[in-house]
C-alpha positions as CSV (number, residue, x, y, z in Angstrom):
1,M,-3.9,-16.2,32.7
2,S,-3.7,-13.2,30.3
3,L,-3.4,-9.7,31.8
4,L,-5.7,-8.3,29.1
5,E,-8.3,-10.3,27.3
6,L,-10.8,-9.2,24.7
7,D,-13.7,-11.6,23.9
8,G,-16.0,-10.8,21.0
9,V,-15.7,-7.1,21.3
10,K,-18.1,-5.1,19.1
11,V,-18.3,-1.4,18.6
12,H,-21.2,-0.3,16.4
13,F,-21.9,3.4,15.8
14,P,-25.6,4.2,14.9
15,V,-26.3,6.1,11.7
16,K,-29.2,8.5,12.5
17,K,-31.4,10.5,10.2
18,G,-34.0,13.1,10.8
19,I,-34.6,16.7,11.7
20,L,-36.9,16.9,14.7
21,F,-36.6,13.2,15.8
22,D,-33.5,11.2,15.1
23,R,-34.1,7.7,14.0
24,T,-31.5,5.0,13.5
25,V,-31.3,3.9,9.9
26,G,-28.2,1.7,10.1
27,H,-24.9,1.1,11.9
28,V,-21.2,1.5,11.2
29,Y,-19.6,-1.8,12.2
30,A,-16.2,-0.3,13.3
31,V,-15.2,-3.3,15.4
32,D,-17.2,-6.5,14.9
33,G,-16.3,-9.4,17.1
34,V,-12.6,-9.1,18.0
35,S,-11.0,-11.6,20.4
36,L,-7.4,-11.5,21.5
37,S,-5.3,-11.8,24.7
38,V,-2.1,-10.0,25.8
39,E,0.2,-11.6,28.4
40,A,1.9,-9.6,31.1
41,G,5.2,-8.0,29.9
42,Q,4.3,-8.7,26.3
43,T,4.0,-6.4,23.3
44,Y,1.0,-7.1,21.1
45,G,1.1,-5.4,17.7
46,L,-2.2,-4.6,15.9
47,V,-1.8,-3.8,12.2
48,G,-4.2,-3.1,9.3
49,E,-5.0,-0.5,6.7
50,S,-6.6,2.8,7.6
51,G,-10.3,2.5,8.6
52,C,-10.1,-1.2,9.7
53,G,-11.0,-0.4,13.4
54,K,-7.6,-0.5,15.1
55,T,-7.9,2.8,17.0
56,T,-11.5,2.3,17.8
57,L,-10.6,-1.0,19.4
58,G,-7.9,0.7,21.5
59,R,-10.4,3.3,22.7
60,A,-12.9,0.6,23.5
61,V,-10.4,-1.0,25.9
62,L,-10.1,2.3,27.7
63,R,-13.9,2.8,27.5
64,L,-13.3,6.1,25.6
65,V,-16.1,4.7,23.4
66,D,-18.9,2.4,24.5
67,V,-18.6,-1.3,23.9
68,T,-21.7,-2.5,22.0
69,D,-21.1,-6.2,22.9
70,G,-18.3,-8.4,24.2
71,R,-16.0,-8.4,27.2
72,V,-12.8,-6.4,28.0
73,V,-11.2,-8.3,30.9
74,L,-8.3,-6.7,32.8
75,D,-6.7,-9.1,35.3
76,G,-9.9,-11.1,35.7
77,T,-12.3,-8.1,35.8
78,D,-14.7,-7.1,32.9
79,V,-14.1,-3.4,32.7
80,A,-16.7,-3.0,29.9
81,Q,-19.5,-3.6,32.5
82,L,-18.1,-1.6,35.4
83,P,-20.0,1.4,36.7
84,E,-18.2,4.7,36.1
85,R,-17.3,5.1,39.8
86,E,-15.5,1.8,39.9
87,M,-13.9,2.4,36.6
88,R,-11.8,5.2,38.0
89,S,-9.4,2.8,39.7
90,F,-9.0,0.8,36.6
91,R,-8.2,3.8,34.4
92,R,-5.0,4.2,36.3
93,R,-4.0,0.7,35.2
94,L,-4.9,1.4,31.5
95,Q,-3.2,4.3,29.8
96,M,-2.8,5.5,26.2
97,V,-0.2,7.3,24.2
98,F,-2.1,9.1,21.4
99,Q,-1.1,9.4,17.8
100,D,-0.9,13.3,17.6
101,P,1.3,14.4,20.5
102,L,0.5,18.1,20.1
103,G,-3.2,17.5,19.9
104,S,-3.3,15.4,23.0
105,L,-1.5,18.0,25.2
106,N,-3.3,21.0,26.6
107,P,-1.6,24.1,25.1
108,R,-2.6,26.3,28.1
109,Q,-0.9,24.1,30.6
110,N,2.9,23.7,31.2
111,I,4.4,20.3,31.5
112,E,4.3,20.1,35.2
113,S,0.6,20.9,35.3
114,I,-0.1,18.3,32.5
115,L,1.7,15.5,34.3
116,S,0.6,16.3,37.8
117,E,-3.1,16.5,36.9
118,G,-3.5,12.8,36.5
119,M,-1.4,12.1,39.6
120,A,-3.6,14.3,41.8
121,A,-6.8,12.8,40.4
122,H,-5.6,9.3,41.4
123,G,-4.1,10.3,44.7
124,I,-0.5,9.8,43.8
125,G,1.9,11.9,45.9
126,A,1.1,13.5,49.3
127,N,1.6,17.0,48.0
128,Q,2.7,18.9,44.9
129,E,6.4,18.9,45.9
130,E,6.4,15.1,46.1
131,R,4.6,14.9,42.7
132,R,7.2,17.3,41.2
133,E,10.0,15.0,42.2
134,K,8.2,12.0,40.7
135,I,7.7,13.9,37.5
136,K,11.4,14.8,37.3
137,E,12.3,11.2,37.7
138,I,10.0,10.1,34.9
139,L,11.2,12.9,32.6
140,A,14.8,11.7,33.1
141,K,13.7,8.2,32.0
142,V,12.2,9.5,28.8
143,G,15.2,11.7,28.0
144,L,13.9,15.2,28.9
145,P,15.6,17.7,31.1
146,G,14.3,18.8,34.5
147,N,13.8,22.4,33.4
148,A,11.1,21.3,31.0
149,L,8.6,21.5,33.8
150,S,7.9,25.2,33.3
151,R,7.7,25.0,29.5
152,Y,4.6,24.6,27.3
153,P,3.9,22.0,24.6
154,H,4.5,24.3,21.6
155,E,8.1,24.9,22.8
156,F,9.1,21.3,22.1
157,S,9.8,19.3,18.9
158,G,7.5,16.5,17.8
159,G,9.7,13.8,19.2
160,Q,9.9,15.6,22.6
161,R,6.2,16.0,22.7
162,Q,5.7,12.3,22.1
163,R,8.1,11.7,25.0
164,I,5.9,13.9,27.2
165,G,2.9,11.9,26.2
166,I,4.8,8.7,27.2
167,A,5.8,10.4,30.5
168,R,2.1,11.3,31.2
169,A,1.2,7.6,30.9
170,L,4.2,6.4,33.0
171,V,3.6,8.7,36.0
172,L,0.4,6.8,36.8
173,E,2.4,3.5,36.9
174,P,-0.1,1.6,34.6
175,D,-0.2,-2.1,33.9
176,V,-1.0,-1.7,30.2
177,I,-0.1,1.1,27.8
178,I,-2.0,1.4,24.5
179,C,0.2,3.1,21.9
180,D,-1.9,4.4,19.1
181,E,0.5,5.1,16.1
182,P,3.2,6.3,18.5
183,V,5.7,7.1,15.7
184,S,3.7,7.8,12.6
185,A,3.8,11.6,13.1
186,L,7.6,11.7,13.6
187,D,10.6,11.8,11.3
188,V,12.3,8.5,10.6
189,S,15.3,9.3,12.8
190,I,13.1,10.2,15.7
191,Q,10.9,7.1,15.2
192,A,13.9,4.9,16.0
193,Q,14.6,6.8,19.2
194,V,11.0,6.6,20.4
195,V,10.8,2.8,19.6
196,N,14.0,2.2,21.4
197,L,12.7,4.2,24.4
198,L,9.5,2.1,24.6
199,E,11.6,-1.1,24.6
200,E,13.9,0.2,27.3
201,L,11.0,1.3,29.5
202,Q,9.3,-2.1,29.1
203,K,12.4,-3.9,30.3
204,A,13.0,-1.5,33.2
205,M,9.4,-1.2,34.4
206,G,7.8,-4.5,33.3
207,L,5.3,-2.8,31.0
208,T,2.7,-4.4,28.8
209,Y,2.1,-2.8,25.4
210,L,-0.8,-2.9,22.9
211,V,0.8,-1.2,19.9
212,I,-1.5,0.0,17.1
213,A,0.3,0.9,13.8
214,H,0.3,0.5,10.1
215,D,4.1,0.6,9.7
216,L,4.8,-3.1,9.4
217,A,8.6,-2.7,9.9
218,V,8.1,-0.9,13.2
219,V,5.5,-3.5,14.4
220,R,7.8,-6.4,13.6
221,H,10.7,-4.8,15.5
222,I,8.8,-4.1,18.7
223,S,6.1,-6.8,18.9
224,D,6.1,-10.3,20.3
225,V,2.7,-11.2,18.8
226,I,0.9,-9.5,15.9
227,G,-2.8,-9.4,15.0
228,V,-4.0,-8.3,11.5
229,M,-7.3,-6.5,11.2
230,Y,-9.5,-6.1,8.1
231,L,-12.8,-4.3,8.1
232,G,-13.4,-4.5,11.8
233,S,-12.4,-8.1,12.2
234,L,-9.2,-9.9,13.3
235,V,-8.2,-12.1,10.3
236,E,-4.9,-13.5,11.5
237,E,-2.8,-13.7,14.7
238,A,0.7,-15.2,15.1
239,P,4.1,-14.7,16.7
240,S,5.9,-11.9,15.0
241,D,8.5,-13.9,13.1
242,A,6.0,-16.6,12.1
243,L,3.6,-14.1,10.7
244,Y,6.2,-12.4,8.5
245,E,7.9,-15.5,7.3
246,G,4.7,-17.5,6.6
247,P,1.5,-15.6,6.5
248,K,-1.6,-17.8,6.1
249,H,-4.5,-15.5,5.4
250,P,-4.8,-14.1,1.8
251,Y,-5.1,-10.5,3.1
252,T,-1.9,-10.9,5.2
253,K,-0.1,-12.4,2.2
254,A,-1.0,-9.3,0.1
255,L,-0.1,-7.0,3.0
256,M,3.4,-8.6,3.5
257,S,4.1,-8.5,-0.2
258,A,4.1,-4.7,0.1
259,V,6.8,-4.7,2.7
260,P,10.1,-3.4,1.2
261,V,13.1,-5.7,1.4
262,P,16.6,-4.1,1.9
263,D,18.4,-6.6,-0.4
264,P,17.9,-5.2,-3.9
265,E,18.4,-8.7,-5.5
266,V,15.7,-10.2,-3.3
267,E,13.4,-7.2,-3.9
268,D,13.7,-7.5,-7.7
269,R,12.8,-11.2,-7.6
270,R,9.9,-10.8,-5.2
271,E,6.3,-10.7,-6.4
272,R,3.7,-8.3,-5.2
273,I,0.1,-9.3,-4.9
274,L,-2.2,-6.5,-6.1
275,L,-5.7,-6.7,-4.7
276,L,-8.6,-5.8,-7.0
277,G,-11.6,-3.7,-6.1
278,D,-12.1,-1.2,-3.3
279,L,-12.4,-1.6,0.4
280,P,-16.1,-2.2,1.3
281,S,-17.9,0.3,3.5
282,P,-18.0,-0.7,7.3
283,A,-21.6,0.5,7.2
284,N,-22.5,-2.2,4.7
285,P,-19.9,-5.0,5.0
286,P,-20.2,-8.0,2.7
287,A,-21.8,-11.2,3.9
288,G,-19.7,-14.3,4.6
289,C,-16.0,-13.6,4.8
290,R,-15.4,-9.9,4.9
291,F,-12.4,-10.3,2.5
292,H,-14.1,-12.5,-0.2
293,T,-14.9,-9.5,-2.5
294,R,-11.1,-8.9,-3.0
295,C,-9.6,-12.3,-2.2
296,P,-7.4,-13.8,-5.0
297,W,-8.2,-17.3,-3.7
298,K,-11.9,-16.9,-3.3
299,Q,-14.0,-20.1,-3.6
300,D,-17.7,-20.4,-4.6
301,T,-18.6,-22.8,-1.8
302,R,-18.4,-21.1,1.5
303,C,-16.6,-17.7,1.2
304,A,-19.6,-15.6,0.2
305,T,-22.1,-17.2,2.7
306,E,-20.3,-18.4,5.8
307,R,-18.2,-16.1,8.0
308,P,-15.0,-17.9,9.1
309,E,-14.0,-18.1,12.7
310,L,-10.4,-17.8,14.0
311,R,-9.0,-21.3,14.2
312,D,-5.7,-22.4,15.5
313,L,-3.3,-23.9,13.0
314,G,-0.7,-24.7,15.6
315,G,2.2,-22.8,17.2
316,G,-0.2,-20.0,18.3
317,H,-1.0,-19.2,14.6
318,R,-4.7,-18.4,14.3
319,V,-6.4,-17.6,10.9
320,A,-9.9,-16.7,10.0
321,C,-10.1,-18.4,6.6
322,H,-12.0,-21.5,5.5
323,F,-9.2,-22.6,3.2
324,A,-6.0,-21.4,4.9
325,A,-4.4,-24.9,5.0
326,E,-5.3,-25.6,1.4
327,I,-3.9,-22.3,0.2
328,A,-0.7,-22.9,2.1
329,S,-0.2,-26.3,0.7
330,G,-1.0,-25.2,-2.9
331,E,-4.2,-27.3,-3.3
332,I,-6.1,-24.1,-4.1
333,A,-4.6,-21.9,-6.8
334,R,-5.1,-18.2,-7.1
335,T,-8.3,-17.4,-9.1
336,S,-8.1,-13.6,-9.4
337,G,-5.9,-10.6,-8.5
338,E,-2.7,-9.6,-10.1
339,V,0.9,-10.6,-9.4
340,V,3.5,-8.0,-10.4
341,P,7.2,-8.5,-10.1
342,A,8.7,-5.7,-8.0
343,V,11.2,-4.0,-10.3
344,R,13.1,-1.1,-8.9
345,E,13.2,2.3,-10.7
346,G,16.0,2.4,-13.2
347,V,16.3,-1.4,-13.4
348,V,15.5,-2.8,-16.9
349,D,13.8,-6.1,-17.2
350,A,16.1,-8.4,-19.2
351,D,13.2,-10.2,-20.9
352,A,11.5,-6.9,-21.9
353,E,14.8,-5.5,-23.2
354,S,15.4,-8.7,-25.3
355,D,11.8,-8.5,-26.7
356,A,12.4,-4.8,-27.7
357,E,15.6,-5.7,-29.5
358,N,13.9,-8.6,-31.4
359,G,11.1,-6.2,-32.4
360,A,13.6,-3.7,-33.7
361,E,15.4,-6.4,-35.7
362,N,12.2,-7.6,-37.2
363,G,11.2,-4.0,-38.1
364,A,14.5,-3.5,-39.9
365,E,14.0,-6.7,-41.9
366,N,10.3,-6.2,-42.8
367,G,10.3,-2.4,-43.4
368,S,7.9,-0.5,-41.2
369,G,8.2,-3.1,-38.4
370,G,4.4,-3.7,-38.3
371,A,1.5,-5.1,-40.2
372,V,1.1,-3.9,-43.8
373,P,-2.1,-1.7,-44.1
374,P,-4.7,-2.9,-46.5
375,P,-5.0,-1.2,-49.9
376,R,-7.4,1.8,-50.1
377,A,-10.2,2.0,-52.6
378,G,-9.1,3.8,-55.8
379,T,-5.6,2.5,-56.1
380,A,-4.5,1.3,-59.5
381,D,-3.1,-2.0,-58.3
382,G,-4.3,-3.3,-54.9
383,D,-1.3,-5.4,-54.1
384,A,1.2,-2.9,-55.5
385,G,-0.6,0.0,-53.8
386,A,-0.5,-1.7,-50.4
387,A,3.2,-2.6,-50.8
388,D,4.1,0.9,-52.0
389,A,2.0,2.6,-49.3
390,S,3.9,0.7,-46.6
391,G,7.1,2.3,-47.7
392,G,8.5,-0.3,-50.1
393,G,10.0,-2.6,-47.4
394,D,13.7,-1.9,-47.7
395,A,13.5,1.9,-47.7
396,S,12.3,2.2,-44.1
397,G,14.3,-0.7,-42.7
398,G,17.7,0.4,-43.6
399,G,18.5,-1.5,-46.9
400,N,18.9,-0.2,-50.4
401,A,15.9,1.5,-51.9
402,S,14.7,-0.4,-55.0
403,G,18.0,-0.2,-56.7
404,G,20.8,0.6,-54.4
405,G,20.0,4.1,-53.1
406,N,20.7,4.9,-49.4
407,P,17.4,5.2,-47.4
408,S,16.6,8.8,-46.5
409,R,15.1,10.3,-43.4
410,A,11.6,11.8,-43.3
411,G,11.3,14.9,-45.3
412,E,14.5,14.4,-47.3
413,A,14.5,13.5,-51.1
414,S,16.5,10.5,-52.2
415,E,18.2,10.2,-55.7
416,P,16.5,7.5,-57.7
417,S,18.8,5.0,-59.4
418,A,18.7,4.0,-63.0
419,D,16.9,0.8,-62.2
420,A,14.3,2.7,-60.2
421,E,13.6,5.0,-63.2
422,A,13.3,2.0,-65.5
423,Q,10.7,0.3,-63.3
424,G,8.0,2.9,-64.1
425,P,5.1,3.6,-61.8
426,S,5.9,0.8,-59.3
427,G,9.5,1.9,-59.1
428,G,8.4,5.5,-58.5
429,G,6.2,4.3,-55.7
430,S,9.2,2.7,-54.0
431,D,11.1,5.9,-54.3
432,A,8.3,7.9,-52.9
433,G,8.0,5.5,-50.0
434,A,11.8,5.7,-49.5
435,S,11.7,9.4,-49.4
436,G,9.0,9.8,-46.9
437,V,9.2,6.8,-44.5
438,T,11.3,6.6,-41.3
439,S,12.0,3.4,-39.3
440,G,9.0,4.1,-37.0
441,G,6.4,4.3,-39.8
442,R,4.9,6.9,-42.1
443,T,2.5,9.8,-41.9
444,G,-0.9,9.9,-43.6
445,K,0.5,12.5,-46.1
446,D,3.4,10.1,-47.0
447,A,0.9,7.3,-47.5
448,A,-1.1,9.4,-49.9
449,S,2.1,10.1,-51.8
450,G,2.7,6.4,-52.1
451,E,-0.8,5.8,-53.5
452,K,-0.3,8.4,-56.1
453,A,3.0,6.9,-57.1
454,S,1.5,3.4,-57.4
455,S,-1.1,4.7,-59.9
456,G,1.5,6.3,-62.1
457,E,1.3,9.9,-60.9
458,K,4.4,11.7,-59.9
459,T,4.3,13.3,-56.5
460,S,5.9,16.6,-55.5
461,S,8.6,14.6,-53.7
462,E,9.4,12.7,-56.9
463,K,9.6,15.8,-58.9
464,T,12.0,17.3,-56.4
465,S,14.1,14.2,-56.5
466,E,14.2,13.9,-60.3
467,A,15.2,17.5,-60.9
468,P,18.9,17.0,-60.0
469,A,19.0,13.7,-61.9
470,S,17.8,15.3,-65.2
471,T,20.5,17.9,-65.1
């Protein structure tokens, strides 16, 4: 039998409106029908994006928020229906480590007062001296010195304050500890220390954890079983390794594709699934499957009308998806979404680099490297005007300009050859294009010069280029 069991737990917050008399105009469906079980001595990890209802579910287990519907069973007793007087004895067995260690500690109390307050409320220790010895023992287990008793929360670092929060839960000797983002407010180096501490305490004291987090790497390291939440619902549950190696639900697939891989070669070959659209509001969740508005494998038959139930696929793997087996076998292909290869910064895609080189070569052969613009109205010769306005082909690509002259950069005049002078207006247009076109294209002013040249007029660039030749 499970130590902690949740059966169809719902937490709905009413949305009220009015000045003199409040009236309920809707509800926020923060948690909507979550069922899970945690075995004694097990660590259950609960993951999901911000706003999916993870923290609200943890608070509902402790009855810090009222449960709208469903059962929260601790060792065979439904604590969700207990009167407040009877709930006191069960609160000792259910403790919580909060996300913000500083905000969860009273700044006006020293550490001894903070830790002994709960012990006195539950009748632990015959007197203050006995409670003080118990507190020193717990502080030693979490790695804090005994002289910390007289100090205040602001005198400690973030990691030390989180250890105090863990010690406050441990002094009551609970059966289940709910850890709400226990390391998210800490530095990376301190995160590892706190995670290792939780594991050591679990082995030494036989603790049971419900770990709420959004750091997938931390959850995999510490958890035996992982549940994935989306928009107030549990969409997938499986043993830790099975979930990471073979996710079945479309949302979990997208979630796991965002987890970084230490091996750079594997990371470069891996594809990331980008979900389209925004997260729907929990006050107005979509009908049918909650994820169907963003699902890359959405089907028209049942997804938008029928809400899927968690069903067992074997090996303790439960998925809330109508077509999980078909998606896993490849019978149903992806119909939407975007798959992007995860390329690290500074790594050049070989195919993209090859395409760029081919484009540059084509540009060198064809002149401007792009489509030839159509002739403008008013040119003397439509075809010749279009060709001359594009730069004369060889001039911008790197070959000889209409008779052997070296191509010039933008703004520099080139010497026309004898053949170019003999060609008349068309040859002049080529020279004008050669003198004003770079490999990347030409400006509007240069194009106008080319048009004038094609109609027989000499441009200022031609006059400048012919001056040295006539002398």
